[in-house]
C-alpha positions in Angstrom: 99.5 90.4 110.5 100.7 88.3 107.3 101.2 90.1 104.2 99.9 88.8 100.6 100.5 90.1 97.2 97.3 91.7 95.3 98.1 93.4 91.9 101.8 93.4 92.7 101.6 95.2 95.9 101.8 94.0 99.3 98.6 94.0 101.4 98.0 93.0 104.9 95.6 90.1 105.0 92.7 91.0 107.3 93.2 94.7 106.8 89.7 96.5 106.4 91.1 99.2 104.3 88.6 102.0 102.7 88.2 101.7 99.0 89.1 104.6 96.8 85.8 105.9 95.3 85.3 108.2 92.4 84.8 111.6 93.1 81.3 111.5 91.2 80.1 109.0 93.8 81.0 111.4 96.5 79.2 114.4 95.0 75.9 112.1 94.2 75.8 110.9 98.0 76.2 114.5 99.0 73.5 115.5 96.9 71.3 112.6 97.6 71.6 113.5 101.4 70.8 117.4 100.7 67.6 116.3 98.7 66.8 114.2 101.5 67.2 117.2 104.3 69.9 114.8 106.0 72.2 117.9 106.4 74.8 116.2 108.7 75.2 113.6 105.9 75.5 116.1 103.1 78.0 118.2 105.2 80.1 115.2 106.2 80.5 113.8 102.5 81.2 117.0 100.9 83.5 118.2 103.6 85.4 115.1 103.8 85.6 114.7 99.9 86.2 118.5 98.9 88.8 119.0 101.7 90.5 115.5 102.0 90.0 115.3 105.7 89.8 112.2 108.2 86.5 111.4 110.1 88.3 112.9 113.4 89.0 116.2 111.2 85.7 116.7 109.5 83.9 117.2 113.1 86.6 120.2 113.7 85.4 122.1 110.7 83.4 125.1 111.7 80.6 126.8 110.1 83.2 130.0 109.8 85.7 127.7 107.9 83.2 127.0 105.2 81.3 130.1 104.8 81.2 133.8 105.4 78.7 136.0 107.5 75.9 135.8 104.7 76.4 132.3 104.2 78.6 132.2 101.0 80.7 129.6 100.7 84.6 130.3 100.6 86.6 129.4 97.8 89.8 129.0 99.8 89.9 127.1 103.0 92.7 126.4 105.5 92.4 123.0 106.9 94.5 121.6 109.9 94.9 117.7 110.2 95.4 116.9 113.6 97.0 113.5 112.7 100.1 114.8 111.1 100.0 118.5 112.6 100.1 119.8 109.0 98.1 122.8 107.5 97.4 123.2 104.2 95.2 125.3 101.7 92.2 123.8 99.8 90.0 125.5 97.1 87.1 123.1 97.3 85.1 122.2 94.2 81.9 124.2 93.2 79.4 121.2 94.1 80.6 121.2 97.7 80.4 124.7 98.0 76.8 124.8 96.7 76.1 121.9 99.5 77.4 124.1 102.1 75.4 127.1 101.0 72.3 125.1 100.8 72.9 123.7 104.0 73.7 127.1 105.7 70.3 128.4 104.2 68.2 125.5 105.5 70.0 125.4 109.1 70.7 128.9 109.6 73.4 128.6 112.3 73.7 131.4 114.7 76.9 130.9 115.7 79.5 130.3 113.1 82.3 129.1 115.4 80.3 126.0 116.1 81.0 122.5 114.0 79.2 122.5 110.7 78.6 118.6 110.7 78.4 117.8 114.6 79.0 114.0 114.7 81.1 111.3 116.3 83.6 109.2 113.9 81.1 106.2 114.6 78.0 108.1 113.2 80.1 109.6 110.3 81.0 105.9 109.3 77.3 104.8 109.6 76.2 108.0 107.5 78.7 107.1 104.6 78.0 103.5 104.6 74.2 104.3 104.4 74.3 106.7 101.9 76.8 104.4 99.7 74.3 101.7 99.9 71.3 103.9 99.0 73.0 105.1 95.9 73.8 101.5 95.1 77.5 101.6 95.7 79.2 98.8 97.0 82.5 98.1 98.3 84.5 99.0 101.6 83.3 102.7 101.6 83.8 104.5 104.8 84.7 108.0 105.6 88.1 107.6 104.7 86.8 106.6 101.1 86.1 110.3 100.9 89.6 111.2 101.9 91.2 108.6 99.3 88.8 110.0 96.6 90.2 113.5 97.1 93.6 112.2 97.1 92.8 110.2 94.0 91.1 113.3 92.2 94.1 115.5 93.1 96.7 113.0 91.4 94.3 112.8 88.5 94.7 116.3 87.8 98.4 116.6 88.6 100.0 113.1 87.6 102.6 114.4 89.5 103.1 112.4 92.9 105.1 115.1 94.3 102.9 117.6 93.8 99.8 115.8 94.7 101.4 114.6 98.1 102.0 118.2 99.0 98.5 119.3 98.2 97.2 116.3 100.0 99.2 116.3 103.3 101.2 113.3 102.4 105.0 113.5 103.5 105.9 110.6 100.8 104.8 110.6 97.2 105.3 106.8 97.2 102.9 106.6 100.3 100.3 108.6 98.6 100.3 106.7 95.2 100.2 103.2 97.3 97.4 104.9 99.6 95.3 105.5 96.4 96.5 102.3 94.7 98.2 104.0 91.7 101.8 102.7 92.4 102.9 100.4 89.3 105.9 98.2 90.2 108.3 99.9 88.4 107.3 103.2 90.3 107.6 101.4 93.5 111.1 99.9 92.8 112.3 103.5 91.9 110.9 104.9 95.2 112.5 102.0 97.2 115.8 103.0 95.5 115.3 106.8 96.1 114.4 106.0 99.7 117.5 103.6 100.5 120.0 106.4 99.1 122.2 108.2 101.5 
């Protein structure tokens, strides 16, 4: 694929990368889905955005990962990312925990070992796109936008690329910054110099 420059960064032409969306959009989409009793959509969006997971990992999250036996949302969650084989600890946002508790109360799952959001990657993509459109959000919004939102949110809080990379499961801070579109040219040059050192 050919490469072009956009805002001083290399981008592959023809690539269909997901946009980084504000965390407030994720929260609104999840709340709209919950209000419409679209529980799979509410869970998919809240899990993806609050835990920073890829669509394939969202479907692996069990009720027991999110809530205790009484349906109270956990404040500390251990997630496993299949793509990179990493495990990390996440303290999800209050709004996401409220969504999980409301979905639990509505669905009353009898087996907490079952997936909270039972859906394929394709179905997750469809749910996220349709909810974004319903909320009036435009752009290349997909389940991966939820992960990017999480990463951008963490970086906004830390302003430390090394800490943010560790917290989001990225091995290289420069990759994280490029991933969320936050890599100024001077930072990119410095990271390239560091990466080329012996």
